[in-house]
C-alpha positions in Angstrom: 0.0 -0.3 0.0 3.0 2.2 0.0 3.8 2.5 -3.9 1.5 2.6 -7.0 -0.4 -1.0 -7.4 0.4 -3.2 -10.4 -2.8 -3.1 -11.8 -2.0 0.8 -12.3 1.4 0.3 -13.7 2.5 0.1 -17.5 3.5 -3.6 -18.0 6.8 -3.9 -20.1 7.4 -7.9 -20.7 11.1 -9.1 -21.4 10.5 -11.9 -24.3 13.3 -14.0 -25.8 15.2 -17.0 -26.6 17.1 -18.2 -23.5 20.4 -17.1 -22.7 20.4 -14.4 -24.7 20.9 -12.0 -21.9 16.8 -11.1 -20.7 17.8 -10.9 -16.9 20.9 -9.1 -17.0 19.6 -6.8 -19.0 16.9 -6.2 -16.6 19.5 -6.4 -13.9 21.7 -3.5 -15.6 18.7 -1.6 -16.8 17.4 -1.2 -13.2 20.5 -1.2 -11.2 19.8 -4.0 -8.9 20.0 -7.7 -8.9 16.3 -8.5 -9.8 17.0 -11.9 -11.8 19.1 -14.6 -11.3 22.0 -14.7 -13.9 24.0 -17.7 -15.2 25.3 -19.0 -18.2 22.9 -21.9 -18.3 20.5 -21.4 -20.3 17.0 -22.0 -19.1 17.7 -20.1 -15.7 14.5 -18.2 -15.2 11.4 -20.5 -15.0 8.7 -18.3 -13.6 8.2 -14.3 -14.8 10.3 -12.1 -12.5 8.4 -8.9 -11.5 10.6 -5.6 -10.9 8.3 -2.5 -10.5 10.3 0.8 -10.9 9.5 4.6 -11.8 10.8 5.5 -14.6 10.6 9.1 -15.6 8.7 10.8 -17.0 6.3 7.9 -18.1 5.8 7.4 -14.3 5.1 3.9 -12.5 5.9 0.9 -14.5 6.5 -2.8 -13.8 9.7 -5.1 -15.8 8.6 -8.9 -16.1 11.3 -10.8 -17.3 10.5 -14.0 -18.8 11.8 -17.7 -19.2 13.3 -18.1 -22.6 10.5 -19.2 -24.7 12.4 -21.6 -27.1 12.5 -23.8 -23.6 11.6 -27.8 -24.3 10.9 -30.8 -22.5 7.9 -30.9 -19.9 9.2 -28.1 -17.3 10.1 -26.2 -20.3 6.5 -26.2 -21.8 5.2 -25.4 -18.2 7.8 -22.3 -18.5 6.7 -21.1 -21.8 3.0 -21.2 -20.6 3.9 -19.1 -18.0 5.5 -16.6 -20.2 2.9 -16.9 -22.8 0.6 -16.0 -20.1 2.8 -12.7 -20.2 1.7 -11.6 -23.1 -1.7 -11.2 -22.2 -0.8 -8.1 -19.5 2.1 -6.5 -21.8 1.7 -3.3 -22.6 4.8 -2.8 -24.1 6.9 -5.8 -25.4 10.8 -6.1 -25.3 12.3 -8.8 -28.2 15.8 -9.6 -27.0 18.0 -11.0 -29.7 21.7 -11.6 -29.4 24.2 -9.8 -31.9 22.7 -11.4 -35.7 20.6 -13.9 -34.5 17.3 -12.8 -35.5 15.7 -15.3 -37.6 11.7 -16.6 -37.3 11.7 -17.3 -33.7 12.0 -13.4 -32.8 9.5 -12.6 -36.0 6.9 -14.6 -34.6 7.3 -12.7 -31.5 7.0 -9.5 -33.0 4.1 -11.0 -35.0 2.3 -12.1 -31.5 2.7 -8.6 -30.4 1.8 -6.8 -33.1 -1.5 -9.1 -33.5 -2.6 -8.1 -29.9 -1.5 -4.1 -31.0 1.2 -3.9 -28.3 3.9 -1.5 -29.3 7.3 -3.7 -29.9 11.2 -3.0 -29.4 13.9 -5.0 -30.6 17.0 -5.0 -28.1 20.3 -6.4 -29.5 22.3 -7.5 -26.4 25.7 -8.6 -26.2 27.0 -5.9 -28.7 30.5 -6.4 -27.2 30.8 -9.3 -28.4 28.7 -9.1 -32.2 26.7 -6.6 -33.5 23.2 -6.7 -35.4 23.8 -6.1 -39.6 22.9 -2.6 -40.6 20.3 -4.0 -43.1 18.4 -6.1 -40.2 18.0 -2.5 -38.4 17.0 -0.6 -41.5 14.7 -3.5 -41.9 13.2 -3.0 -38.8 13.0 1.0 -38.3 10.9 0.4 -42.0 8.7 -1.5 -40.4 8.2 1.1 -37.5 9.7 -1.4 -35.0 12.7 0.7 -33.4 15.7 -0.7 -31.8 18.5 -0.2 -29.4 21.9 -1.9 -29.0 22.7 -3.1 -25.5 25.7 -4.7 -23.6 24.1 -5.7 -20.1 27.2 -6.8 -18.9 29.1 -3.4 -19.1 26.1 -1.4 -19.1 26.2 0.1 -22.7 23.2 1.3 -24.4 21.0 1.8 -21.1 20.6 5.2 -21.8 19.7 4.7 -24.9 17.2 1.8 -23.9 15.0 4.3 -21.5 14.8 6.7 -24.6 13.4 4.4 -27.1 10.9 3.3 -24.0 9.6 6.4 -23.4 9.5 6.9 -27.3 7.5 3.6 -27.7 4.8 3.4 -25.0 1.6 3.6 -26.0 -0.2 7.1 -25.4 -2.5 6.0 -22.7 0.4 5.4 -20.5 1.0 8.9 -20.2 -3.0 9.6 -19.2 -4.2 8.7 -15.8 -7.7 6.8 -15.8 -10.3 8.0 -13.7 -12.5 6.0 -11.8 -15.1 8.3 -10.7 -13.5 12.0 -11.6 -15.8 12.1 -14.5 -18.9 11.6 -12.4 -18.3 13.4 -9.3 -17.5 17.4 -10.4 -14.9 19.0 -8.5 -16.1 20.5 -5.5 -19.1 18.1 -5.2 -19.5 15.2 -2.7 -19.7 11.1 -3.2 -20.7 9.2 0.3 -18.5 6.1 -0.1 -20.2 3.2 1.8 -17.3 0.8 3.2 -18.7 -2.2 5.0 -15.9 -3.5 8.2 -16.5 -6.9 8.4 -14.4 -10.5 8.2 -13.4 -9.8 4.7 -12.1 -6.1 5.8 -8.3 -6.2 5.9 -7.5 -5.4 9.9 -6.1 -1.8 9.8 -7.0 -0.4 6.4 -9.4 -0.3 3.5 -9.2 -3.0 0.2 -7.6 -1.1 -2.5 -10.4 -0.4 -4.6 -11.6 1.8 -1.4 -8.2 3.3 -1.3 -7.8 4.2 -5.1 -11.6 5.8 -5.0 -10.6 8.3 -2.4 -7.8 9.2 -4.0 -9.3 9.3 -7.6 -11.9 12.0 -5.6 -8.8 14.0 -4.2 -7.3 14.4 -7.4 -10.4 15.4 -9.1 -10.9 18.0 -6.5 -14.3 16.4 -5.2 -14.6 15.3 -1.5 -15.4 11.7 0.1 -17.5 10.7 3.2 -16.7 7.2 4.1 -19.3 5.7 6.3 -20.1 2.2 7.4 -23.5 1.0 6.0 -25.4 0.9 9.2 -24.1 4.8 9.5 -25.3 5.8 5.9 -29.2 7.0 6.1 -28.1 8.9 9.3 -25.1 10.8 7.2 -27.6 11.5 4.2 -30.2 13.0 6.6 -27.5 15.0 7.9 -26.0 16.4 4.8 -27.2 19.8 3.8 -27.7 19.1 0.1 -27.6 15.4 -1.4 -24.4 14.0 -2.7 -23.3 13.5 -6.1 -22.9 9.7 -5.8 -23.1 6.9 -3.4 -20.9 4.2 -4.0 -21.0 0.9 -2.2 -19.2 -2.6 -1.5 -21.4 -4.8 -3.7 -22.0 -6.7 -0.8 -24.2 -4.0 0.6 -26.3 -3.5 -2.5 -30.0 -3.7 -1.1 -29.3 -2.3 2.4 -27.7 0.7 0.4 -30.0 0.8 -2.4 -33.1 1.1 0.4 -31.0 3.7 2.4 -30.4 5.8 -0.3 -32.9 8.2 -2.0 -33.6 7.7 -5.9 -32.8 10.4 -7.1 -29.1 10.3 -5.6 -27.2 8.1 -8.1 -25.6 4.6 -6.6 -23.3 1.9 -8.1 -20.3 -0.2 -6.6 -16.6 -0.2 -6.4 -16.8 -3.3 -8.4 -18.7 -1.7 -11.2 -16.9 1.4 -11.2 -14.1 -1.0 -11.9 -15.3 -3.0 -14.6 -15.7 0.2 -16.4 -12.0 1.0 -15.4 -10.4 -2.3 -16.4 -12.5 -3.7 -18.5 -15.5 -3.3 -21.1 -18.9 -2.0 -19.3 -20.9 -2.6 -22.3 -20.3 -5.5 -22.5 -20.0 -6.9 -18.9 -23.4 -5.2 -18.6 -24.4 -7.6 -21.5 -22.9 -10.9 -19.6 -24.6 -10.1 -16.5 -27.9 -10.6 -18.7 -26.7 -13.7 -19.2 -27.9 -15.3 -15.7 -31.7 -15.4 -17.4 -30.5 -18.0 -19.5 -28.4 -20.1 -17.0 -30.0 -23.5 -16.1 -29.4 -25.8 -13.0 -26.3 -27.9 -13.5 -24.7 -25.3 -15.7 -20.7 -24.8 -14.8 -19.6 -21.1 -14.1 -16.2 -19.8 -13.9 -15.1 -17.3 -11.5 -12.1 -15.7 -11.7 -10.3 -13.7 -8.8 -7.4 -11.6 -9.8 -5.8 -11.8 -6.2 -4.6 -14.8 -4.1 -6.3 -14.6 -0.8 -7.4 -17.5 1.2 -11.2 -17.8 1.4 -13.3 -17.0 4.9 -16.7 -18.7 5.6 -18.9 -15.9 3.5 -16.2 -15.3 0.9 -17.7 -13.3 -1.8 -16.7 -15.3 -4.7 -16.9 -18.6 -3.8 -20.1 -18.4 -1.1 -22.2 -15.3 -1.8 -22.2 -14.9 -5.6 -22.9 -18.6 -5.6 -25.6 -18.5 -3.3 -27.5 -15.8 -4.6 -26.9 -17.2 -8.7 -28.6 -20.2 -7.6 -31.7 -18.5 -5.7 -32.1 -16.5 -8.7 -31.4 -19.7 -11.0 -34.0 -21.8 -8.8 -31.2 -24.9 -8.7 -27.5 -26.1 -8.0 -24.6 -24.6 -10.3 -21.3 -26.2 -11.2 -18.6 -23.5 -10.0 -14.9 -23.6 -11.1 -12.7 -20.7 -9.6 -9.4 -19.7 -11.0 -6.7 -17.0 -9.1 -4.3 -14.4 -10.5 -3.0 -15.2 -13.7 -4.1 -18.1 -14.2 -7.1 -18.4 -17.0 -8.2 -21.3 -19.1 -7.6 -21.1 -22.8 -10.7 -23.0 -23.4 -14.3 -21.5 -21.9 -16.4 -24.0 -24.3 -17.8 -25.6 -21.0 -19.0 -22.6 -19.2 -22.3 -20.9 -19.6 -20.7 -17.6 -18.0 -17.5 -16.3 -16.4 -17.6 -13.9 -13.8 -14.7 -11.6 -13.0 -13.9 -9.9 -9.8 -13.4 -6.4 -10.1 -9.5 -7.2 -10.8 -8.0 -4.5 -8.7 -4.7 -6.1 -8.8 -4.4 -6.7 -12.9 -3.7 -4.2 -15.5 -6.9 -3.3 -18.4 -4.8 -5.0 -21.2 -4.6 -8.4 -19.2 -8.9 -8.0 -18.4 -9.6 -6.7 -22.0 -7.7 -10.2 -23.1 -10.1 -12.0 -21.0 -12.8 -10.4 -22.6 -11.7 -10.7 -26.1 -11.2 -14.5 -25.6 -14.8 -14.7 -24.2 -15.4 -13.4 -26.9 -14.3 -15.4 -29.4 -15.3 -18.5 -27.7 -19.2 -16.6 -27.6 -19.0 -17.1 -23.8 -20.6 -14.2 -21.8 -18.6 -12.4 -19.3 -19.5 -10.2 -16.4 -18.1 -9.1 -12.9 -18.8 -9.3 -9.5 -20.6 -6.1 -9.2 -22.5 -6.2 -12.0 -23.8 -9.6 -11.3 -24.8 -9.2 -7.5 -27.2 -6.3 -8.7 -28.6 -8.1 -11.7 -29.6 -11.3 -9.6 -30.4 -9.0 -6.3 -33.1 -7.0 -8.9 -31.3 -3.4 -8.8 -29.6 -3.1 -12.2 -31.1 -0.1 -13.0 -30.0 1.7 -9.9 -26.7 0.1 -10.2 -26.1 1.3 -13.6 -27.8 4.8 -13.0 -24.6 6.6 -13.4 -23.7 5.4 -16.5 -26.4 6.1 -19.2 -24.4 4.3 -22.0 -24.4 1.0 -20.1 -28.2 1.6 -18.6 -29.1 2.2 -22.3 -27.8 -1.3 -23.4 -29.9 -3.2 -20.4 -33.2 -1.2 -21.2 -32.7 -2.4 -24.7 -32.2 -5.6 -24.0 -35.7 -5.1 -21.6 -37.6 -3.5 -24.5 -36.5 -6.6 -27.0 -38.0 -8.9 -24.7 -41.2 -7.4 -23.7 -40.1 -6.6 -20.1 
């Protein structure tokens, strides 16, 4: 909680064959021994992450990956982990040694370009062999910048920094807003924060902290209350707040205590807009109407935590959904960066707010679901839908509300 969360950092993935010096490059650039370095190929096993400040770009996280040309059963597992990194990479470095640039490196470039990820070619170990001028010119004609480095001596690190700053996607220089566009400067948002067994001892959870900071960044005010104090606090205000935001688990009580003319939503729905595609998630929540007893549902949690007795993703959402459907459903849970490639067994994917993941990773999951025809939504939206307060929860978002109302009109509701 003392630094910028990983989910708000630009993710820079380092890819290449084994033993081209990816780990040495990261250590040289960060001036720290972040990754283990050895002459033996395949030293890096799991991806190694290093957050840092790359000014004037801001907070970034470098991800050093295992050689994607690894072999054998263990090698296949390492490659699978490396391919997971592609899903969350905002800027890709393809590292090669000297003139050893071939179909393998071109395949990596093609993969990143297909994902619309900016690519930088890094030719390492130039103290031993230089890349051919014709190769550098060919890459430049295709709009792929290149840089020459020698990680062991530190050569090229300043050049690499300048290339990274130029190649970074434009959105990396923009600070996305959580609700700064919903609450004007000088206005007030009331944030309802239940303090229960799931609340971390001595602090608030990350989405709540980030929402408070976002309001302050946009010169708005935050009034933070527990759900039991909400009604009295609202009655004591001289004028109504511009917005009420609640933890999704307290939706029903907060909806009952908030005057109907005051827009209300949840932290999770705000993060559906921040990290994913709100309209797509709204359509995904509507797919709850198509669920039947026995259907399989995938629940994806961004962070790894030990579930408690009334865990939101493992207990409460399944209970609300089964009550809505009128029978048992088969739930599968995944955590962190684990996410199945084959989604065909599932009738619905429900994602958490993804506060610890970056937007690119969530959008890649959205695209994967769309390609396979599996609807996807998130915690807050599926809770509001199953509890019958979908209109209320979408009231701050006219475009998303219109998607829902059009669907209702089409069904004759």
